[in-house]
C-alpha positions as a LaTeX table, in Angstrom:
\begin{tabular}{lrrr}
\hline
Residue & $x$ (\AA) & $y$ (\AA) & $z$ (\AA) \\
\hline
Met1 & 97.73 & 126.95 & 118.10 \\
Ala2 & 96.06 & 124.70 & 115.55 \\
Arg3 & 92.68 & 123.29 & 116.45 \\
Pro4 & 92.39 & 119.51 & 116.20 \\
Phe5 & 89.89 & 118.04 & 113.77 \\
Pro6 & 86.44 & 117.78 & 115.32 \\
Arg7 & 85.65 & 114.16 & 116.13 \\
Ala8 & 82.49 & 114.22 & 113.98 \\
Phe9 & 84.49 & 115.38 & 110.95 \\
Leu10 & 87.08 & 112.68 & 111.46 \\
Met11 & 84.40 & 109.98 & 111.79 \\
Ser12 & 82.57 & 111.18 & 108.68 \\
Leu13 & 85.85 & 111.09 & 106.76 \\
Ile14 & 86.70 & 107.57 & 107.94 \\
Leu15 & 83.19 & 106.30 & 107.19 \\
Ser16 & 83.07 & 107.86 & 103.72 \\
Pro17 & 82.85 & 105.53 & 100.70 \\
Lys18 & 86.29 & 106.76 & 99.61 \\
Val19 & 88.16 & 105.99 & 102.87 \\
Leu20 & 86.29 & 103.17 & 104.64 \\
Pro21 & 86.75 & 100.63 & 101.81 \\
Val22 & 90.50 & 101.29 & 101.73 \\
Leu23 & 90.74 & 100.70 & 105.49 \\
Met24 & 88.62 & 97.55 & 105.21 \\
Leu25 & 90.71 & 96.26 & 102.30 \\
Leu26 & 93.84 & 96.91 & 104.32 \\
Ala27 & 92.47 & 94.87 & 107.24 \\
Ser28 & 91.22 & 92.12 & 104.93 \\
Asn29 & 94.63 & 91.85 & 103.31 \\
Val30 & 96.31 & 91.39 & 106.68 \\
Phe31 & 93.99 & 88.42 & 107.30 \\
Met32 & 94.53 & 87.04 & 103.80 \\
Thr33 & 98.30 & 87.36 & 103.96 \\
Phe34 & 98.33 & 85.36 & 107.19 \\
Ala35 & 95.93 & 82.83 & 105.65 \\
Trp36 & 98.07 & 82.31 & 102.55 \\
Tyr37 & 101.59 & 82.67 & 103.94 \\
Gly38 & 101.48 & 82.45 & 107.75 \\
His39 & 101.74 & 78.67 & 107.73 \\
Leu40 & 105.16 & 78.85 & 106.04 \\
Lys41 & 106.75 & 79.31 & 109.47 \\
Phe42 & 105.23 & 76.00 & 110.58 \\
Lys43 & 106.63 & 73.56 & 108.05 \\
Ala44 & 106.21 & 70.59 & 110.40 \\
Ala45 & 102.45 & 71.10 & 110.69 \\
Pro46 & 100.41 & 68.77 & 108.49 \\
Leu47 & 99.21 & 70.29 & 105.23 \\
Tyr48 & 95.56 & 69.58 & 106.02 \\
Ala49 & 95.90 & 71.60 & 109.26 \\
Ala50 & 97.45 & 74.51 & 107.37 \\
Val51 & 94.62 & 74.43 & 104.82 \\
Ile52 & 91.88 & 74.31 & 107.46 \\
Leu53 & 93.43 & 77.07 & 109.55 \\
Ser54 & 94.02 & 79.18 & 106.44 \\
Trp55 & 90.41 & 78.70 & 105.41 \\
Leu56 & 89.18 & 79.82 & 108.83 \\
Ile57 & 91.36 & 82.94 & 108.67 \\
Ala58 & 90.16 & 83.67 & 105.13 \\
Phe59 & 86.56 & 83.59 & 106.36 \\
Phe60 & 87.22 & 86.80 & 108.28 \\
Glu61 & 88.99 & 88.29 & 105.27 \\
Tyr62 & 85.82 & 87.83 & 103.21 \\
Trp63 & 83.75 & 89.56 & 105.89 \\
Leu64 & 85.89 & 92.64 & 105.29 \\
Ala65 & 86.64 & 92.43 & 101.56 \\
Val66 & 83.11 & 91.87 & 100.26 \\
Pro67 & 81.55 & 94.80 & 102.16 \\
Ala68 & 84.58 & 96.95 & 101.31 \\
Asn69 & 83.96 & 96.41 & 97.62 \\
Arg70 & 80.21 & 96.94 & 97.98 \\
Ile71 & 80.74 & 100.24 & 99.84 \\
Gly72 & 83.67 & 101.30 & 97.67 \\
Tyr73 & 81.72 & 100.82 & 94.45 \\
Gln74 & 79.83 & 103.99 & 95.39 \\
Ala75 & 83.02 & 106.01 & 94.92 \\
Tyr76 & 85.31 & 103.85 & 92.75 \\
Ser77 & 84.98 & 101.78 & 89.61 \\
Ala78 & 85.57 & 98.03 & 89.81 \\
Ala79 & 88.97 & 98.48 & 88.15 \\
Glu80 & 89.93 & 101.13 & 90.70 \\
Leu81 & 88.83 & 98.91 & 93.60 \\
Lys82 & 90.87 & 96.00 & 92.23 \\
Thr83 & 93.87 & 98.27 & 91.78 \\
Ile84 & 93.58 & 99.56 & 95.35 \\
Gln85 & 93.35 & 95.98 & 96.58 \\
Glu86 & 96.45 & 94.90 & 94.62 \\
Val87 & 98.57 & 97.81 & 95.83 \\
Ile88 & 97.48 & 97.12 & 99.41 \\
Thr89 & 98.23 & 93.42 & 98.93 \\
Leu90 & 101.79 & 94.13 & 97.82 \\
Ser91 & 102.33 & 96.62 & 100.62 \\
Val92 & 101.00 & 94.28 & 103.30 \\
Phe93 & 102.97 & 91.36 & 101.86 \\
Ala94 & 106.22 & 93.36 & 101.81 \\
Val95 & 105.85 & 94.25 & 105.50 \\
Phe96 & 104.74 & 90.69 & 106.37 \\
Ser97 & 107.65 & 89.17 & 104.48 \\
Val98 & 110.20 & 91.29 & 106.31 \\
Leu99 & 108.70 & 91.30 & 109.81 \\
Tyr100 & 107.05 & 87.87 & 110.05 \\
Leu101 & 108.93 & 85.63 & 107.62 \\
Lys102 & 112.23 & 87.48 & 108.19 \\
Glu103 & 112.91 & 87.62 & 104.45 \\
Gly104 & 114.61 & 90.63 & 102.95 \\
Leu105 & 113.44 & 92.69 & 100.02 \\
Ser106 & 116.02 & 93.20 & 97.32 \\
Trp107 & 116.31 & 96.04 & 94.82 \\
Asn108 & 114.52 & 93.99 & 92.14 \\
His109 & 111.54 & 93.40 & 94.47 \\
Leu110 & 111.34 & 97.12 & 95.18 \\
Ala111 & 111.76 & 98.02 & 91.50 \\
Gly112 & 109.03 & 95.56 & 90.55 \\
Phe113 & 106.70 & 96.98 & 93.19 \\
Ala114 & 107.46 & 100.50 & 91.91 \\
Leu115 & 106.54 & 99.46 & 88.37 \\
Ile116 & 103.27 & 97.98 & 89.63 \\
Ala117 & 102.58 & 101.21 & 91.56 \\
Gly118 & 103.22 & 103.14 & 88.35 \\
Gly119 & 100.72 & 100.96 & 86.53 \\
Ala120 & 98.24 & 101.51 & 89.34 \\
Ala121 & 98.64 & 105.26 & 88.98 \\
Leu122 & 97.57 & 104.96 & 85.34 \\
Ile123 & 94.25 & 103.40 & 86.43 \\
Phe124 & 93.38 & 106.54 & 88.39 \\
Arg125 & 94.18 & 108.99 & 85.62 \\
Gly126 & 90.98 & 110.04 & 84.12 \\
\hline
\end{tabular}
């Protein structure tokens, strides 16, 4: 029977400068995706209300993204951090688009995302 990971090991892994920034960027991108695109389901709402609400949501995104980049810079270059953020952004947006906006992803969306992922892989070759 396999022993589960000790809790201390798991916490040290999650809090490491390689993993924590990725988790924080993932969370920040969820906030930012809702800030930028969530209002599209509420077309009748006034534009000023959408902007103000989006700005308030983005405030929390910054509280995750800025520390994520500060912590992540210990383990990643700036180009690597930006690449991680862009791949996460596309992934979060794809899920958001399908589940929240009820829009489908076509083969050309998926092919384009795959090409971007391929480009991202080049950033980490070194």
